[in-house]
C-alpha positions as CSV (number, residue, x, y, z in Angstrom):
1,M,-73.9,-10.9,-26.9
2,S,-70.3,-10.6,-25.8
3,L,-68.8,-7.4,-24.4
4,S,-65.3,-6.3,-25.1
5,E,-62.8,-5.8,-22.3
6,K,-63.1,-2.0,-22.8
7,E,-66.9,-2.1,-22.5
8,L,-66.6,-4.2,-19.4
9,L,-64.1,-1.8,-17.8
10,E,-66.4,1.1,-18.7
11,L,-69.4,-0.7,-17.1
12,K,-67.3,-1.4,-14.0
13,E,-66.4,2.3,-13.7
14,E,-70.0,3.3,-14.1
15,I,-71.0,0.8,-11.4
16,N,-68.3,2.1,-9.0
17,D,-69.4,5.7,-9.7
18,A,-73.0,4.8,-8.9
19,K,-72.0,3.1,-5.7
20,T,-70.0,6.2,-4.7
21,R,-72.9,8.5,-5.5
22,A,-75.3,6.3,-3.5
23,S,-73.0,6.4,-0.6
24,E,-72.8,10.2,-0.7
25,L,-76.5,10.5,-0.9
26,T,-77.0,8.1,2.0
27,G,-74.6,10.3,4.0
28,Q,-76.5,13.5,3.1
29,Q,-79.8,11.9,4.1
30,K,-78.4,10.9,7.5
31,A,-77.1,14.4,8.0
32,L,-80.4,16.0,7.1
33,L,-82.3,13.6,9.4
34,Q,-79.9,14.5,12.2
35,Q,-80.5,18.2,11.5
36,F,-84.3,17.6,11.5
37,K,-84.0,15.8,14.8
38,N,-81.8,18.5,16.4
39,E,-83.7,21.5,15.2
40,F,-87.3,20.3,15.1
41,G,-87.5,17.1,17.0
42,C,-88.3,15.0,13.9
43,R,-86.9,11.5,13.7
44,T,-88.2,10.6,10.2
45,V,-89.0,12.3,6.9
46,E,-92.7,11.7,7.7
47,E,-92.4,13.5,11.0
48,A,-90.6,16.4,9.2
49,K,-93.4,16.6,6.6
50,K,-96.0,16.7,9.4
51,K,-94.0,19.4,11.2
52,L,-93.7,21.4,8.0
53,A,-97.5,21.3,7.5
54,E,-98.1,22.4,11.1
55,M,-95.6,25.3,10.6
56,E,-97.2,26.4,7.4
57,L,-100.6,26.4,9.0
58,S,-99.2,28.5,11.9
59,I,-97.7,31.0,9.5
60,S,-100.9,31.3,7.6
61,S,-102.8,31.9,10.8
62,Q,-100.3,34.5,11.9
63,E,-100.4,36.3,8.5
64,K,-104.2,36.5,8.7
65,R,-103.9,37.9,12.3
66,I,-101.3,40.5,11.2
67,G,-103.4,41.5,8.2
68,K,-106.4,42.0,10.4
69,S,-104.4,44.1,12.9
70,I,-103.0,46.2,10.1
71,G,-106.5,46.8,8.8
72,E,-107.7,47.8,12.3
73,L,-104.7,50.2,12.7
74,E,-105.3,51.8,9.3
75,E,-108.9,52.2,10.1
76,K,-108.2,53.7,13.5
77,Y,-105.5,56.1,12.4
78,N,-106.6,56.8,8.9
79,T,-106.8,60.5,8.2
80,D,-108.6,62.0,5.3
81,D,-106.3,64.0,3.1
82,D,-109.3,66.2,2.1
83,E,-109.6,67.8,5.6
């Protein structure tokens, strides 16, 4: 199978576009990893995932504690509207 000059030029342009996009994505990845490192002390994506899981667990625990405290406050200060 033989490609025409036009087809070869189109393929060359697609390859160059793909290389440019890959370079952009690599730059974005490096920037995000630097942000993870600066803000959360994570050096890798795996560390960031672990940190996220820890944070989600902490949030869940805090939500439960807050819900319990709200329930206790409602119980303590609940007034009957019938009285």
